[in-house]
C-alpha positions, 0 to 999 in steps of 0.5 A, a space after each residue: 246851784 247855778 245861776 245864769 251859768 255861775 256857781 251860787 253858794 259856793 263860799 270861795 266864789 261868794 268872798 271874791 265876789 264880796 272882795 271884788 265889790 268892795 274893791 270898786 270903792 274908796 274910803 276918803 278921810 270923811 268916811 264918804 265912799 266914792 266909786 273907783 270908776 269916778 276917778 277913770 277920767 282923771 287917770 285917763 287924762 293924767 296917762 295921756 298927758 304923760 304919754 303926749 310929754 314923753 312923745 314930745 321929746 322924740 323930736 328925732 323920731 320920723 313919725 313925730 313930725 307927721 303926727 305930733 299929737 298922740 291919741 286916736 286918730 278919728 279919721 281912721 274910724 271909717 277904714 277897713 283894716 287894710 285900708 288903716 295899715 295902708 295909711 300907717 305905712 304912708 305916715 311911716 314912709 316906708 311901703 312896699 312900693 318904695 322900699 321893695 328894692 331893699 329885699 331884692 338888692 336892686 336899685 331904689 325906684 326912681 321917677 321917670 318924670 321928675 328924675 328923682 328918687 321915689 318916695 312917700 313925700 314925692 307921691 303924696 305931695 310932689 310928683 307932676 304925674 299926680 297934680 290934677 288928680 291930687 288937686 281933686 283930693 287935697 292942696 297942702 305942701 307938708 305931710 304933717 298937714 296932709 295926715 292931721 287936716 286931709 280925711 283919710 278917706 280922700 287919701 286913700 281915695 287918691 292913692 287909688 285913683 292913681 292906681 297906687 293903692 295895691 303897691 302899699 
């Protein structure tokens, strides 16, 4: 027999369903049944705290200085998959724009205006060529503050406005 596409009345299936339903509840010492889902928030918080503790020990990790707190980045919820990839490359500091030379055995790219090697930090925070445009989108002096306080959309719009979005 079938019910909504699922076999009904098959002994093994019925036993599996019964066992699954029984597994969703836990019995405590006073025989009160508590649904396992009641523990979801506590387990989630415990896992998050353990993950953060482990991340806090990674102070030499390049990304730790940019993203000291783990978890979901709410500002990334309004961006496309490609834009999210660009933002992540910027966070890591490894983009095609400033690391392509490693694949071609060329010299590292330099900024002709500032007479220095091009880096994500230089583009986002330091290059004098982009000061006027940068001021329209954000004013900060650290990458940590930029990625923590400035919306992803504003960072992306800045990169697009200076015509470097396609380079990342």
